[in-house]
C-alpha positions in Angstrom: -39.2 10.5 -20.8 -39.8 13.7 -19.0 -41.8 11.9 -16.3 -38.9 9.5 -15.7 -36.5 12.4 -15.4 -38.7 14.0 -12.9 -39.0 10.8 -10.9 -35.3 10.3 -10.8 -34.8 14.0 -9.8 -37.4 13.5 -7.0 -35.6 10.4 -5.7 -32.2 12.1 -5.8 -33.6 15.1 -4.0 -35.2 13.0 -1.3 -32.1 10.9 -0.7 -29.9 13.9 -0.6 -32.0 15.3 2.3 -31.2 12.3 4.5 -28.3 13.9 6.4 -30.6 16.8 7.2 -33.1 14.7 9.1 -32.7 13.5 12.7 -30.4 10.6 13.3 -33.3 8.5 14.7 -35.5 9.1 11.7 -36.7 5.9 9.9 -35.0 7.1 6.6 -31.5 6.3 8.0 -32.2 2.6 8.2 -32.2 2.5 4.3 -28.7 3.8 4.0 -25.2 2.5 4.8 -23.2 4.1 7.6 -21.2 7.2 6.7 -17.9 5.4 6.9 -18.7 3.5 3.7 -18.8 6.8 1.8 -15.0 6.9 2.1 -14.3 3.1 2.2 -16.1 2.0 -0.9 -14.4 4.5 -3.3 -11.0 3.9 -1.7 -11.2 0.1 -2.0 -12.5 0.5 -5.6 -9.6 2.8 -6.5 -7.0 0.4 -4.9 -8.6 -2.5 -6.8 -8.5 -0.6 -10.1 -4.9 0.4 -9.6 -3.9 -3.2 -8.8 -5.8 -4.5 -11.8 -4.1 -1.9 -14.1 -0.7 -2.6 -12.7 -1.1 -6.4 -13.3 -2.5 -5.8 -16.7 0.3 -3.5 -17.8 2.9 -5.8 -16.3 1.4 -8.8 -18.2 1.4 -6.8 -21.5 5.0 -5.8 -21.0 6.1 -9.3 -20.3 4.2 -10.6 -23.3 5.8 -8.0 -25.6 9.2 -8.7 -24.3 8.9 -12.5 -25.0 7.7 -11.7 -28.6 10.9 -9.6 -29.3 13.3 -12.3 -28.0 
């Protein structure tokens, strides 16, 4: 298990160095553009909030129909 932890640590260290290399370095072709670092979490948060809102609304409507 220790070897796997070291391998994961090495991979994380190498990928975290990608902003520190030149922009024309071959490493950059393996990563998404920097805009996605903001867009992906924002879209995921909006989707989660929408899902939770629909779910809570559905549960509230179901509980209201049971009482009536």
